[in-house]
Every structure is written in structure tokens, then in C-alpha cells.
N, C-alpha and C positions, 0 to 999 in steps of 0.2 A: 219498718218497726226493727230497731237494731239490737232488739235483745232476743229476738228470734233469726238474727241473720247471721252470713259470714262473710267478714270481712277483714282486711288489713292493708299494711303500707310499710314498704320499708324504704330505704336509701343508702345506695352503696358508693366506697368514699375510694377510689379505687387509684390515682395519680400516682401512689410512691409505692415500695415494696411492700408495707404492710396493705392490705384491703382491711377497710373499717366497715360496718355495716350498723344500722339504727332501725330498728322494726316495732310493730308493733299490730297486735289484731285479738280479731275474737271471733268466737266461734259457738253456735247450740246444736246439740243434739237432744233427739225426744225418744226417749226410749220407754218399752214398759217392762217392769219389774214384778215381780211376784211378792204379795204381803205374807203375813203371817198365816192367812188360810188360803194361801194358793191364789187369789184375786189378781189378777196383772192392771198394774196403775201405771199412769203416765206421768214421768220424771223428766226433765227438761235441765238438760246438763249444759252447764255454759262454764268457757273458758276465755280469759282476755289478759294481756299481757301485753308488757313493754321490755323492751332488750336492745344490748348493744353486744357487737361481736367484733373480732377481729383475726385475719390468719394470715400466719409471718411463714413465708417460705422460705426454707432451710435451704433447700436447692433447686434443680426442674423437677423431681420427683418426691421430694417431702415435705411437710408443711404441718406447723401446731395452730391449732384452729381453737380459741378463747371465745364465749358467749359467755353473756353475765343475763340472768331472765326474773324480771318480776313477775310473780306468775299469780293472779285469782282463779277461783274454781268454787262454783256452787251447784247445787243438785235440791229442784226443788218439785213439792209433788204436786202437780197441777189439779189431778183431782179431789185433793184435800189441801186445802190451803191453811188450813191450822196446823200441819205438821210442821215442825221448824226445819228454815233449810238448811241444810248443810254448806260451810261456807272454809275455805283453805285460803292461807293470802302467807308467800313463801317467796327469798330469794332463792334463786336455782343459778348456781354456777357448772358452765361445764368447761372440759377440757379435754381435747383430743390428737391424737398424733397421725397424718395421714402420709402412707407412699403410696404411691401411683404410678405405674408405667404402663400399664394398660393400653392398648391398641384400639379401635374399633373400623375394622375397616370391611367392604366386601359386602354388603347387604344384612349381616349378622345383627343377630336381635340382641345380642351383648356382645364385648369385647370377644376379639379372639386371638389375641395374643398378649404377653406380661401379666401380670400379677397386680391386685391389691391389697391392702391390709390396714385395719381402722381399729384403734385404741383409743374408747372415750371413757372418762368419768364424770360421774354427777351426782351433785347432793345439794341436802338441805338440813339444817343444824333446827333443832326444835329450840325455838327462841319465844315465842309466845302460843295462844290459846291453839292459834287459827293455823299455824306454819306445821311445817314435816318434818319427823325423823327417818332421811332414808339419806341411802348413799349406794350407788350402783355404777359396777366397773362391765363393761363390753367390749369383745374384740369380733372381728370378721376379717378372715383372711381368704381371697379368692386368687385362685391361678388356671390361668387360660393355656395350652399348650396345643398348640397344632401340628399334630402328629404327621398328616401329611398336605397334600397340597389344599385338600377341601373335608378336612377331617380334624375336628376341635373336641379336646378332652380337657372336662373341663373338672378342679377339685376345689370344694370349699369347706372352710371350717369355722362354725364360729360357737360362740357360748357368752354366758353372762352370770351375774347373779347378782342378789342385791340383799343387802341388810338395814338394819334399823327398825326403828317400832313402826314406822310404815311403808316398810319395804315395798315394792311395787310386784307385780307378778308380769312372766312370762305365758304364753301359751304357745304351743305348737301343732301342726298338724293341718294340712290343705293347704291352697296351693296360694302365690300373691295375685291380685286383681281377679281373684276368681268369681265370674256373674252368678254362675247357677249355688252359689255357695249355699255349705249344711252346717248344723252345728252338734256337736255332740249331745245329746239329750237335750236338743233344742234349744240348751242355754247359753247367754251370749254374759263372761263371765266380769259382770260389772255388779258392783253392788254400792261402793261408797262412791264421794264426787271423787278421790285421787286413782279411783279404779279408771275411770273416766280419761281423765290424761296421763296416767302409766302406763296400763295393760300395753302390753307392747308383741306382737306376733312373733314368731321363730319361722320361719317359710325358707323355701318350701320343703313340707315331708307329706308327699304325693302317697294315695292308700288310704289317707284318714280324713275324716271330717276334721270342721274347726275344732281348737280346743276339745282335741286327744286326750290333752294331758296337758296340767298348766302348774306353774310352780314360781319360786321365787330364784329357782336357781334351772338353768337349758343348756344343753349341748344339740349340737347340730352338723352331721355331716353328709355331701351330698358330691355324689359322682356322676358325672353327665358325658355322655358321649353325644357330641352335632356335627352333624350331614347334611348337604344338599340332597334332597329326596327327584325336587322337579324343578327346570331351570324355568322354563313357558308351558303356560297352558290354558287354550283357549277353550270357555264353554258358549254351546252352541244354543240355538233360542234367537226370539226376535230382536236381545239385545246383547250380542256377544258380552261377555265379560273376560278380560284377560287377568291370570293371576301370574306373579313372576316369581322366583326367589321362593318357591316352597321348602322348607327345612325339615329335619328329621331330629329325634330327637332318643336316646335309651337313658335310663336313669335309674340313678338306687341312692335313698334317702336313708339316712339311720340316726334318728335322735329322741331326746326324752325331758322330760321339763318335772321339775318334783320339787320338794320344799326341807326333809331332812334328807342330807347326804347320807347318815350312818346306815335309814332303811330303806334304800333305793337301791334295788336289786333286779338287775341286769334280766337275768332266767330262773326261772322256778321248776319242779318235777312236781308232774301230774301224779294222781293218784294210782297210774298204771306203771312210774318209772318212765314216762317221756319226758324230753325236755323240750321246754315252751318260753319264750318269751313273757315277762312280768312288765315291766316298769320300761323296756326298751322297746321302742318301736322301727319299724323294718316295714319300708316300702319299694315299690319296684315296677316300672312300667315305661310304656312308649308313649310321643307325641310328634305332631309336627305343628310348624310355625309358617303363618302367613301374612300378609299385608293385605288386608281386605277396604277398598273403598280409604285406604288411607291409615286404618287403622291396625295395628300391630295385633293380631289374635294368636291365640296359642291354645289346640286343643289336646289334653294327656287324658290317658285311659291306664289307671295304677291299681295293684292290687298288695294289701298289705300281707304279711308274712308274718308267720308266729313261729316258726322255726319248725314247723310239721307239716302245716299246707298254705295256699292261697286262700283271700279271700275272694268274695265278689267283688266285678272290678267296681272303679269310685272315679265316674269323666269330670272332667273338670274343662269347662269353657273359659277363656282366661284373657286379659285386654294389660297391655301393656310390656316391657321390653321384659327379658329375662335376667336372674342375676349375674 
């Protein structure tokens, strides 16, 4: 059934200085949303698109990427087919500046030297009833510093904002590739069909569940020390399993997401006069990283900090590389 499946096709043309890509894709997801009286209703969200992109290298480490997409979105109530489906159709241009001189060496889960920077703008004008009015700007800077032979300090700063009548939302809290994930208030922040296409997680902000805060603006700082723990470990038993290059990490995450910048407040005073965080989220913790059965696994334990005390620990089992 093509309506309920995920598939895509892309063609890259790479012989010249400017790289071109032509692509088409379709994906479908099924989500339960609450109706007006709190009942769970099954919806099908679909997205299909055609696009063309080009990448122009300024030099070895700098490039400019362009992309133009014709996007189509739909949201259908599968429990009540009489409800009118939400549909959107619009043209979405992207432009990005990328600087990347990072190096990935020695069995790390991410680069261990150099830096990365990405500045992206995309948007759509309201030219028809089913089109969108949004303009989004994001940036992402990452710096990898090998302070000692096998000790890497990583700093990351990322942020973004979205304007327009149909501006998108970002959410903070949680970790990338979180397998045992949890959502604050058990709510996945999707309502309209454009939420499905444009809702963007800003991660990691450990010590919190997914969707700890959401809004049309976000900022996030990550400080992380990465180091080797165990070079090689053999487990006993009938089938001994060898684990090598077990890495460790200690981290501090600071961030927030909001809608109104004027009303955003980092700290507040309690009735007793103590200073506590309000809209600012702070998390800290420790973790390990290991390749198990060919898969990159990350295990983190983190606490959120309200400027007065630490919370109960939050445990993360994650799949995939680090930022």
C-alpha cells in the first residue's frame, strides 16, 4: 500500500564542481491525538515531495547548499472519515552556508578535532489557501578540542527562530536516538499537519524528558568531556563477548525554547526568596559509549538542576553517534 509506506528515490550528479541532487520521497506516520473530550483518535499524517538541490564548494572546507522542494502534506482522521482532511501544498526553498574542517579519528563516536558551522534559512510565502507562511533561521556551531592525547572537550552552541503566520515549533529536552524515551505530560506536540512536517527537536538537553519546553525560538549550549574508559573487555560465559574502546563522557547542557522573548525569564524568586530557574533548563550527568554487535550504543544518566537542588536521575539508552 503506497499510501501507508515510506519510500524515496534520489539521483546525484557529481562529476563537476557543483554537485546536483534530484529527489522524491513519501512517508506516512500514524499518531493518536486527543479530541475535544479527551478520547484518543487515530490520524494518518502523510508527506510527499519532489525537489532539486545543488552544493557549491567555495573551497575545501566551505560550501553553500541550495534546495528547492515542492511539499505536500495531509492529515486524515481514520476513526471518523467524515472529518475533512487537512492539506497543505507549497514551495519551500532552502539555503545553507556550511564550514566543516572536523576530523573523525581513533574510534570516537563523533569528530575529535576541528569545528563545524551551519547557518540555514528556509521559508514559504502564503500564495494560496493551502500554502504556508513561515520563515525559519537556524545556526549550529560545534568545536572539538583534543586537550590531551585521549581527552576531547566539545562545545556546541545552536539556536533558531521561526516567524510567519504558520511558524514552526522546536522542542528541547531528551537525547538523540533515545530508545526508552519519555515525553513530558505524555504529549507529543503535534496537532496540525504542518507540525508533523516542521516540528524540530533541539537535542541533547539531558536530565529532562522530550518536550520539556517548546516554542518558536530555541537556544542550546552543550559542554562535554569525552575520554576512553576501557580499551578492551572480555566477558565470561559460554560465548565470550569482547567489547573494545569503551568511552566515557561528562556533560553539562543548558537551553530553553519559548514563544515570546519579552516574557522569557531565566530565573525567579521563590516565596522564601531563594533563586530558582524558571524558563532556563540545566542538566548534567555522565555516560558511556560502546560498539555492541556492530551498533553504536550510548548510555547516559543525567539530573536536571533548578539552581537549588538536583532532580532524580533520568536514564537514557540511545542508538547512534554523538553530536
